[in-house]
C-alpha positions in Angstrom: 13.2 -3.3 20.8 14.1 -7.0 22.2 17.8 -8.3 23.5 18.6 -10.8 20.7 19.2 -14.1 21.5 21.6 -16.3 20.1 20.3 -19.3 18.3 21.9 -22.0 16.3 21.5 -24.0 13.5 21.7 -27.8 12.0 24.7 -29.2 13.9 25.2 -26.6 16.6 26.5 -24.2 14.2 26.0 -20.4 15.5 24.5 -17.9 13.8 24.8 -14.6 13.4 21.9 -12.8 15.8 20.7 -10.7 12.7 20.6 -7.3 11.2 17.3 -7.5 12.7 18.2 -8.3 16.0 15.9 -6.6 19.1 13.1 -5.8 16.4 9.4 -6.6 18.1 7.1 -7.6 15.6 3.6 -8.5 16.4 2.4 -10.6 13.4 -1.9 -10.9 13.0 -1.4 -11.8 9.3 -2.7 -15.5 7.7 -2.2 -17.1 4.0 0.8 -15.4 2.2 1.9 -11.7 2.0 2.2 -11.2 5.3 3.7 -14.2 6.9 6.4 -14.0 3.6 7.1 -10.6 4.9 7.4 -11.6 8.5 9.8 -14.8 7.6 12.0 -12.4 6.0 12.5 -10.3 9.2 12.6 -13.2 11.1 15.2 -14.8 8.7 17.3 -11.8 9.8 16.8 -11.5 13.5 13.4 -10.2 14.0 11.4 -11.3 17.2 8.3 -12.6 15.4 5.3 -13.7 17.8 2.6 -15.1 15.4 -0.9 -14.6 16.8 -3.0 -17.4 14.8 -6.9 -17.1 15.2 -8.7 -19.9 17.0 -9.3 -21.7 13.5 -5.6 -20.9 12.9 -3.9 -19.8 9.9 -6.2 -21.6 7.3 -2.9 -22.3 5.7 -2.1 -25.4 7.7 -4.9 -26.8 6.0 -3.6 -26.3 2.1 -2.4 -29.5 1.5 -1.3 -32.7 0.7 1.7 -32.7 1.7 1.3 -32.4 5.3 3.9 -32.8 8.6 2.3 -33.3 11.8 -1.0 -31.5 10.8 0.4 -28.4 8.8 0.7 -28.0 4.9 4.0 -27.5 3.0 2.0 -24.0 2.0 2.3 -23.2 6.0 5.6 -24.5 6.7 7.1 -22.8 3.5 6.9 -19.4 5.4 6.8 -19.5 8.8 10.1 -20.8 10.2 11.4 -18.5 12.6 8.3 -17.4 14.3 6.5 -18.2 17.8 2.9 -19.0 17.4 -0.1 -17.6 20.4 -3.4 -18.7 19.4 -5.6 -16.0 20.7 -9.2 -15.2 20.5 -9.4 -11.5 19.2 -13.2 -11.6 18.5 -13.6 -10.9 22.9 -12.5 -8.0 24.6 -10.1 -10.2 27.1 -7.9 -11.2 23.7 -7.6 -7.7 22.5 -6.5 -6.4 25.9 -3.7 -9.3 26.0 -3.0 -7.9 22.0 -2.3 -4.4 23.8 -0.3 -5.9 26.4 1.9 -7.4 23.7 2.5 -4.4 21.7 3.7 -2.9 24.8 7.9 -2.3 23.9 6.7 -3.9 19.9 8.3 -1.7 17.1 6.2 -3.5 14.0 2.7 -4.7 14.0 1.6 -6.1 10.9 -2.0 -7.1 10.2 -4.1 -8.5 7.1 -7.5 -8.0 8.6 -10.6 -5.9 6.3 -10.0 -2.4 6.4 -11.9 -0.9 9.2 -11.7 -4.2 11.2 -9.0 -2.5 14.0 -11.2 0.3 14.3 -14.5 -1.8 14.8 -12.6 -3.5 17.9 -11.5 -0.2 19.3 -7.7 -0.8 18.0 -7.8 1.6 15.2 -4.0 3.2 14.5 -5.1 7.3 14.4 -7.3 7.1 17.3 -5.7 4.9 19.9 -2.3 2.9 18.7 -0.4 5.6 17.5 -1.5 7.3 21.1 -0.5 4.7 23.2 2.3 3.6 21.0 3.8 6.4 19.7 6.7 4.8 17.8 4.7 2.1 16.6 4.9 0.8 12.9 1.4 -0.5 12.0 1.2 -2.0 8.2 -2.0 -3.3 6.8 -2.0 -5.3 4.3 -5.2 -5.7 2.3 -6.9 -6.8 -1.2 -7.7 -2.9 -2.1 -7.2 -0.5 0.2 -9.7 1.1 2.3 -11.4 3.2 0.0 -12.0 4.0 -3.6 -14.4 1.9 -6.4 -13.1 -0.8 -4.8 -12.1 -0.4 -0.9 -12.1 -2.4 1.6 -13.3 -5.5 -0.4 -11.6 -9.1 0.2 -8.9 -9.7 -2.6 -6.8 -13.4 -3.1 -4.0 -13.2 -5.1 -5.2 -14.9 -8.3 -8.1 -12.6 -8.4 -5.6 -9.5 -8.4 -3.4 -11.1 -10.9 -6.6 -11.4 -13.2 -7.7 -7.2 -12.6 -4.8 -6.1 -12.9 -3.4 -7.4 -16.5 -0.8 -9.7 -15.1 -3.0 -12.8 -16.3 -3.8 -11.1 -19.5 0.5 -10.8 -20.5 0.9 -14.0 -19.8 0.4 -17.2 -22.0 0.2 -16.7 -25.5 -2.6 -16.2 -28.0 -3.3 -19.8 -28.0 -3.8 -20.1 -24.0 -5.2 -16.7 -23.4 -4.8 -14.9 -20.3 -3.0 -17.4 -17.6 -2.8 -17.2 -13.8 1.2 -17.3 -13.2 2.6 -20.4 -11.6 3.4 -18.6 -8.4 1.4 -16.7 -6.3 3.5 -13.2 -7.8 0.9 -10.9 -6.0 1.4 -11.9 -2.6 5.3 -12.8 -2.5 5.7 -9.4 -3.9 3.5 -7.7 -1.8 5.3 -9.7 1.3 8.7 -8.4 -0.5 7.0 -4.5 -0.6 5.3 -4.6 2.8 9.1 -5.7 4.4 10.4 -2.8 2.4 8.1 -0.4 3.5 8.8 -1.6 7.3 12.3 -1.2 7.1 11.5 2.3 5.0 9.6 3.5 8.3 11.8 2.0 10.7 14.8 3.9 9.3 12.6 6.9 9.3 12.1 6.8 13.1 15.2 6.7 13.8 15.1 10.6 12.8 11.5 11.6 14.1 11.4 9.2 17.1 8.0 8.3 15.6 6.2 5.5 13.9 3.7 5.7 11.1 0.5 3.9 9.2 1.5 1.5 6.0 -1.2 0.9 3.5 -0.1 -1.8 1.9 -2.6 -3.7 -1.0 -2.3 -6.7 -3.3 -3.8 -4.6 -5.5 -1.2 -2.0 -6.1 1.6 -4.0 -5.6 0.5 -6.3 -8.4 -0.1 -3.3 -10.3 3.7 -2.1 -9.6 4.7 -5.7 -11.8 3.3 -4.7 -15.0 6.8 -3.8 -16.4 7.6 -3.4 -19.2 4.1 -3.5 -20.7 2.8 -0.4 -18.5 5.7 1.5 -19.7 5.1 0.4 -23.4 1.6 1.2 -22.7 2.0 4.4 -21.8 4.5 5.5 -24.5 2.6 3.9 -27.6 -1.2 3.5 -26.0 -1.1 0.2 -27.4 -2.9 -3.1 -25.4 -0.1 -4.7 -24.4 -0.2 -8.3 -25.7 0.5 -12.1 -24.1 3.8 -13.1 -25.9 4.4 -16.7 -24.0 8.2 -17.2 -23.5 9.5 -14.5 -25.9 10.2 -11.0 -24.5 8.1 -8.3 -25.5 10.9 -5.5 -26.2 14.0 -8.0 -26.8 14.9 -10.3 -29.0 16.6 -13.6 -28.8 15.2 -13.7 -25.6 13.3 -16.7 -25.4 12.8 -20.4 -25.4 14.8 -22.7 -27.6 14.8 -26.3 -28.5 17.8 -28.3 -28.4 19.0 -32.2 -28.6 18.9 -33.1 -25.1 16.2 -30.3 -23.7 15.0 -26.8 -23.6 17.3 -23.9 -23.4 16.9 -19.7 -22.6 18.5 -17.5 -24.1 18.8 -13.8 -23.0 20.2 -11.6 -25.6 19.7 -7.9 -24.4 22.2 -5.9 -26.4 23.8 -6.0 -30.1 27.2 -6.8 -28.8 26.1 -10.1 -27.2 24.0 -11.0 -30.1 26.9 -11.0 -31.9 28.9 -13.3 -29.6 26.2 -15.6 -29.4 26.6 -15.7 -33.7 30.3 -16.3 -33.7 30.0 -19.0 -30.4 27.0 -20.9 -33.1 29.2 -19.9 -36.6 26.1 -18.0 -37.5 28.9 -15.3 -38.7 26.4 -13.9 -41.2 23.2 -13.0 -39.3 25.0 -9.5 -37.3 25.2 -8.2 -40.3 21.7 -9.4 -42.3 19.5 -6.2 -42.3 16.8 -8.1 -40.6 18.4 -8.5 -37.5 21.5 -5.7 -37.4 19.9 -4.1 -34.5 17.3 -4.8 -31.8 14.0 -3.4 -33.2 15.1 -5.6 -36.6 15.1 -8.7 -34.7 12.1 -8.0 -33.0 10.5 -7.8 -36.5 11.6 -10.6 -37.9 11.0 -12.5 -34.7 9.7 -15.5 -36.3 12.7 -15.8 -38.9 15.3 -15.7 -36.3 13.9 -18.5 -34.1 13.7 -20.6 -37.0 17.6 -20.0 -37.5 18.6 -20.4 -34.4 16.2 -23.8 -33.2 17.7 -25.5 -36.8 21.6 -24.5 -35.5 20.3 -26.0 -32.1 19.0 -29.0 -32.8 21.9 -30.9 -32.6 23.2 -29.7 -29.7 23.5 -30.6 -25.8 21.7 -27.9 -24.1 23.3 -28.2 -20.8 26.7 -28.4 -21.9 26.2 -25.7 -24.8 24.3 -23.4 -22.0 27.7 -24.0 -20.0 30.1 -23.0 -22.7 27.7 -19.9 -23.6 27.8 -18.7 -20.0 31.4 -19.1 -19.8 31.7 -17.0 -23.4 29.5 -14.2 -21.4 26.2 -15.2 -23.1 22.9 -15.4 -20.8 21.9 -18.9 -21.4 20.4 -21.6 -19.0 18.8 -25.0 -19.3 15.2 -25.0 -18.4 14.9 -27.5 -15.6 12.0 -28.6 -13.6 11.9 -27.4 -9.6 13.4 -30.7 -8.5 16.1 -30.8 -10.7 16.8 -26.9 -9.7 16.5 -27.6 -5.8 19.1 -30.5 -6.3 21.6 -28.4 -8.7 25.1 -27.8 -7.2 25.0 -24.1 -7.5 21.8 -24.7 -5.3 24.0 -25.7 -2.5 26.8 -23.5 -2.6 24.5 -20.5 -2.7 22.6 -22.4 0.2 19.3 -22.1 -1.3 17.9 -25.2 0.6 18.5 -24.7 4.0 17.6 -27.5 6.9 17.3 -27.8 10.3 16.2 -31.1 12.2 13.4 -33.0 10.0 12.4 -29.2 8.4 13.8 -28.2 5.0 13.0 -25.0 2.6 14.1 -22.9 0.4 17.2 -20.8 2.5 17.5 -16.4 2.1 18.9 -14.9 -0.5 19.8 -11.9 1.6 23.6 -12.9 1.8 25.4 -10.7 4.1 28.7 -10.6 5.2 28.5 -9.5 8.7 25.1 -10.2 9.9 24.1 -13.5 8.1 20.4 -14.6 8.0 18.9 -18.4 8.0 17.1 -21.0 9.6 16.9 -19.9 13.4 13.8 -22.3 14.5 11.4 -24.3 12.7 8.2 -23.5 11.8 5.3 -23.4 14.8 3.1 -25.9 15.5 -0.5 -24.5 17.0 -0.2 -22.1 19.7 3.2 -24.3 20.6 4.6 -20.8 22.4 1.7 -19.6 23.9 2.5 -20.0 27.3 6.2 -19.0 27.3 4.9 -15.7 24.7 2.7 -14.6 28.0 5.2 -15.1 30.7 7.7 -13.5 28.6 5.1 -10.2 28.5 4.6 -10.4 32.3 1.6 -12.5 32.5 1.5 -14.5 35.5 0.9 -18.4 35.5 -3.0 -17.6 37.1 -3.5 -15.2 34.6 -2.7 -17.3 31.8 -4.9 -20.7 33.2 -7.4 -18.4 33.6 -7.4 -16.9 29.7 -7.3 -20.5 28.9 -9.9 -21.4 30.6 -11.6 -18.7 28.9 -11.1 -19.9 25.5 -9.1 -16.7 25.0 -6.0 -18.5 24.7 -6.4 -21.4 22.6 -4.4 -24.8 23.3 -6.7 -27.3 20.3 -7.5 -25.3 17.0 -11.5 -25.0 16.4 -13.2 -25.9 13.8 
């Protein structure tokens, strides 16, 4: 592990070094799942060296909007990292990578399974022997083997193939892709968890290990409660739109001023919301006494609730319901959510200079994480990274002359 370097944020406010200070991560990933994982680690103090191919991480082009040539898609998941552009297609580039791995705790990559082995850098035969404490995390579409092994996978394709699209939407829309790249984000989260598990186990064994993470598996792991329902009743889950497949009332409802969402998860809460709305007879109505009854008669219950809510100010009503212990909230647009008072209170919008992004949701009392540096420009830290790893100025110049270290993105 490396020594932690104190950093500042905003107007000189000192940040904690972070819970992961001293952790060194070599990040070969592109697009979203891997970079999201390493941003989580870097938010909490890990030193993340982002090695980009000569063409750069392609999500730098996934815009508009753009800032200094990089798209928002890149900016949103790459803060707190240092960028080195390296041509790993050449043996000299792979030699540089092997030197960078000296003292590294984690290597994460999302190449097609078999690529690292083809380059003579497979975990089993090479990396585990040369770097026995290294945790090597590979993110792929479907894993290395099996009927779909080593085939490419993208978020929306996996959403389609594992059933997530089939449970999103309703009978009118048909299957819908979820609005956020939920599979990529979940894979990043699961990968961060796996890395931390492996590092924890290393404290006992002294050894690293290989982590086989796939979009397929992580996407399928999100199928709750639909998979659990299927395992129990052997019936194909259906898309229900906003209503919950197992709970009622648990859906979106119209009010005079906005739509709101009520999440009534048990009978006591149902009695509470009925009392609050002066619908005192509903809890004793045979159609609505239990959750099972309410599911059976959901359409009728929805009509009753919306008739009662039609004259209400949705925002004011939700404030009162929340204070009364009933989970409820207005349906807000992204810009409204970003500017909400509680968002500011929870520091979920972070700023550093001209950079703005979502803050870390992980709040730690002694070692808080946060924004330490804006997302890097292409190869912004190349010479600095190499110098820190023992490369002389002459070696760096030679690598640049041969096109191993790349200063300008290739097309």
